[in-house]
C-alpha positions in Angstrom: 1.8 10.5 -26.0 -1.0 9.4 -23.6 -0.1 9.7 -19.9 -0.3 6.5 -17.9 -2.7 6.4 -15.0 0.1 6.7 -12.4 1.5 9.8 -14.2 -2.0 11.3 -14.3 -2.3 10.5 -10.6 0.9 12.4 -9.8 -0.2 15.4 -11.9 -3.6 15.6 -10.1 -2.0 15.1 -6.7 0.0 18.4 -7.3 -3.4 20.1 -7.1 -3.8 19.1 -3.4 -0.5 20.6 -2.3 -0.7 21.9 1.3 -3.7 19.9 2.5 -3.1 19.0 6.1 -4.6 15.9 7.7 -4.6 16.2 11.4 -5.3 12.7 12.6 -2.9 9.9 11.5 -5.4 7.3 12.7 -7.7 8.3 9.9 -4.9 9.3 7.6 -5.2 6.4 5.2 -8.9 6.9 4.5 -8.6 10.7 4.1 -5.3 10.4 2.2 -6.8 8.0 -0.4 -10.0 10.2 -0.7 -7.9 13.3 -1.4 -5.6 11.6 -3.8 -8.4 10.1 -5.8 -11.0 12.8 -5.5 -10.4 14.0 -9.0 -10.1 10.5 -10.5 -13.1 8.9 -12.1 -14.6 6.3 -9.8 -14.7 3.6 -12.4 -10.9 3.8 -12.9 -9.8 3.1 -9.4 -10.4 0.2 -6.9 -9.2 1.0 -3.4 -8.3 -2.0 -1.2 -7.5 -1.2 2.4 -6.1 -3.4 5.1 -4.2 -3.0 8.4 -0.7 -1.5 7.7 -1.6 -1.2 4.1 0.5 -4.3 3.2 0.2 -6.2 -0.1 0.6 -9.8 1.1 -2.9 -10.0 2.7 -4.4 -8.4 -0.5 -2.9 -10.8 -3.1 -6.2 -12.7 -3.4 -8.0 -9.4 -4.1 -5.5 -8.7 -6.8 -6.2 -12.1 -8.3 -9.9 -11.6 -8.1 -9.8 -8.1 -9.5 -7.7 -9.4 -12.4 -10.2 -12.1 -13.4 -13.5 -10.2 -12.9 -12.5 -6.6 -13.5 -9.6 -6.8 -15.9 -7.0 -5.2 -13.5 -4.3 -3.4 -15.4 -2.0 -2.0 -12.7 -1.5 -1.8 -8.9 -0.5 1.3 -7.1 0.8 0.8 -3.5 0.5 3.9 -1.3 1.7 3.9 2.2 1.4 7.0 4.3 3.7 8.8 6.8 3.1 8.5 10.5 1.5 5.1 9.9 0.6 3.1 13.1 2.4 0.1 11.6 5.7 2.0 12.2 4.9 2.3 15.9 5.0 -1.4 16.8 7.3 -4.4 16.3 6.3 -7.8 15.0 7.8 -9.5 18.1 5.6 -7.4 20.4 2.4 -8.5 18.6 3.5 -12.1 18.5 4.3 -12.0 22.2 0.9 -10.6 23.1 -0.9 -13.2 21.1 1.4 -16.1 22.3 0.6 -15.1 26.0 -3.1 -15.4 25.2 -2.8 -18.4 23.0 0.3 -20.4 24.1 -0.7 -23.6 22.3 -0.8 -21.9 18.9 2.7 -22.2 17.4 1.5 -20.8 14.0 1.6 -17.4 15.6 5.4 -17.6 15.4 5.1 -17.4 11.6 2.4 -14.7 11.3 3.3 -11.3 9.8 1.4 -8.3 11.1 2.9 -5.6 8.8 5.2 -3.6 11.1 7.9 -1.5 9.5 10.6 1.0 10.4 11.0 2.7 7.0 7.9 3.7 5.1 9.7 3.9 1.7 11.2 0.4 2.3 7.8 -1.0 3.2 6.6 0.2 -0.2 9.6 -1.4 -1.9 8.9 -4.6 0.0 5.3 -4.7 -1.2 6.3 -3.9 -4.8 8.8 -6.8 -4.6 5.9 -9.1 -3.6 3.8 -7.9 -6.5 6.5 -8.1 -9.0 7.8 -11.6 -8.0 4.6 -13.4 -7.0 3.5 -16.2 -9.3 -0.1 -15.1 -8.6 0.3 -11.7 -10.3 0.5 -11.9 -14.1 3.5 -10.2 -15.6 1.4 -7.7 -17.5 0.2 -6.4 -14.1 3.5 -6.9 -12.3 5.1 -4.6 -14.9 2.5 -1.9 -14.1 3.0 -1.8 -10.3 4.1 1.5 -8.8 4.7 2.7 -5.3 4.3 6.0 -3.5 4.5 7.5 0.0 1.7 9.9 0.9 2.7 12.7 3.2 -0.2 13.3 5.5 1.1 16.8 6.4 1.5 18.1 2.9 -0.9 15.9 1.0 1.8 15.1 -1.6 2.7 11.7 -3.1 6.4 10.9 -3.5 7.2 8.1 -6.0 9.3 5.2 -4.5 11.8 3.7 -6.9 11.9 -0.1 -7.1 15.0 -2.0 -8.5 14.5 -5.7 -9.1 15.5 -7.7 -6.1 15.2 -4.9 -3.5 
């Protein structure tokens, strides 16, 4: 039986066991580079955004589907992420003090989270329930937490409705 891409990714990731990444501020870039360094470039598209959240990337998923034949989405959030160090209310307050006449700030989401595994589940929920993501892709969405100290990926289980 042929391994799926995400199974192959996990197998290859075992080869980087013990890699330490000293600076969390560059963790995402280094993490993804290490995770995918043995993967063929034409098999992987990497989309980055602040806090690594899926909602701002939905249009990219739609575009990649149409023009590149997207087959699956892998969500990877990393430990010690800066998004776990701030609260949504703090960011809104800072912007509201600067732009008091802009009530739309009250509804903006900046990607803060307290639990990295739950943030992956939340993003998987968006992908699996969004009308913009075809079912054939939604069924092939997987999530992981990348540990920046060990270099290892840990799968995050998703149960419908989480």
